[in-house]
Steps between C-alpha positions, in 0.01 A plus 500: 500500500635835615636810333881492501597818312454877526628772269540864604277449802442705815662389825162415649419263211835327538458453874148361457615242245805396705283442806263284295794302366650460843192317623535225241879461484609139454864426597626148534834321495449176310725215397545409133301184535195691629481730197347399166358652183159363408400411140302824507821695566426590862742468789396236754637519856454162668390560860483869434144554612303411810150354496277502808214247504285327763769231515774745589782692328688362203740635237405517136661615177506871428452606136658823381500664157857601405573861408752607239748581778459155652574335167800729449629348824415145385700558179796650689523246781425186298685597181196482272512765224244772576388524139425126502282537809314786338455305179344211692270748670403667173417162339308376806743208539433458872597130520829568315572794729432287808727221369786742446473682831440187707786313335756770582351587838518141624844408367745354748699826521188681624384221735625665820405857409240714669330785316328807633167542318331838524138539396149612576242249622136560585208256529681227306613728215865591476768681299869394497699823502861391550728196533790612719788371703416386854745767615287781361430768760150637476462876519134553406374810323261610772767480771752670277262783411385554861859511627608730218223749567590499866866560414400793275295657781790466742734678255281813533549609138183612314419233242208375297426160349481500124401214274477147645542191283461131574585204278533128547873565535537819708350802675609855416413806704617847396593735786532865401633810676384797285649747746849356446557663163773637281528707185619309192502758220760320287328163537164639394604781263389326178243255635124508476255244636382267221174461698406861584730712284628687806854634454767412753656844451185659642515287813857361536427328833575146617423353841615206706345162567560129516329172415428231757496156337454153639439152366306219665577256222877509453499796263783684677605654827311754706642827365486875542610669175551879478303680229500847344165627368466771235214725608396606148444147368517255797786303342680304769870414484621233742855477632526123533871508593413673826212269595478347849418130477426209732512151348235250602720228648449321831553182691383173356133423570358168604227325304145616559287808490672820608385711793743785566553595862426850625864533605618425148256745345599769754867459405430550128266791559744686722779452246289638217397800711865590562592454133218724381582767757861495377380517140291810571796684655730392215286517187251771592761767556580806294869409493434156351256639244729784385792258467302261280363777279855627447610148397221478242568846359876441482463166322202565278547843343617344174321566173416187294622511141272213396210467751339203323824303505572598860156385618532175301840428657382579851197278449716217372741526795210499747328216315178687427256342258437660162166625628665658806775655292249660260290636788810647668611665177153653455515639855853628433375697199196628691726608787700724269832461684760370252768459765591179684275619781210483256552124459491456879179703517344291221575175683350627827201649317435159347503354851190704572290340226614134522221282639730258682619656830804269514608627159429861596727467803774344287477787252536765770798307629655526152508879514869556573616211283295636208662841551852354500433290192348796314821694567705207370298485177467878454 
């Protein structure tokens, strides 16, 4: 019905899509007995749509097609194994899927529960995006992004917007400050870009940045995560331990469609502005950048005696698939740095080529952990 994902997009493309999505947002708090799966595997919301005829206004059933994220929530909240749900989908067993979901959804222990359903709905066609607690506090992408950009402007530090990514789970916006830079000769002494062949020793520069992330579907808190970017290869290393986060929790919502007040939206927007302004002054500073580079160089200047075994052990600890582990090892060899820092660079280089933005963000967040594990298995 509508595009829901973007990969490595421009800010203007992200804003345009978010505005389109905002116009057809469908948010409703519904009781258990008003939610059903149909034999076709769709979500039915009894009384979830309004029909206007010559006889007046009446409520009708809204039909929404579940996304993968929505069915992840169904599995988690109703205790149905996710692989079983997927198997019923793969085998087109809609009636069996409906029987399972409806049975557990309408059990006595769920009788008094309300659920917050997030979706898109337009001209009778809908998508079910998330099944959440009725305490979930909505902080939408467009409001988050608008507030964040305002907070960046108020901080008065020269920045640029890098890649923008959007998934059914989260939004990621890279903020970069190329003028906040530091020399990292030890970090980049042996490294060359596996994509361009450029040698880090010829341009041993890193610069500061951070990633703005937000979820509209229960995929995590609004967060600002500091990031170091290698100029020669664009590898990005996130410092997740220093991230600023705000969990989406709020007061319990009453049953019915949600219309957020301007006062509520203003409160959230102002809070995000302040957090982003604080993040700029903290993370986009030369002192912070130099400190983090020193940490990496102190920890990671360790030569690997068995690179293959080290990469295999790191991949196992971080639960990478065999395909991911092989790709990371190939990038490690292409990078030419046989120290622990080379493993970190290989993981973050792989983040640049992964198609799934959620996975790419996770891989960048693994940077320091990969470094520490490579040292352990050196």
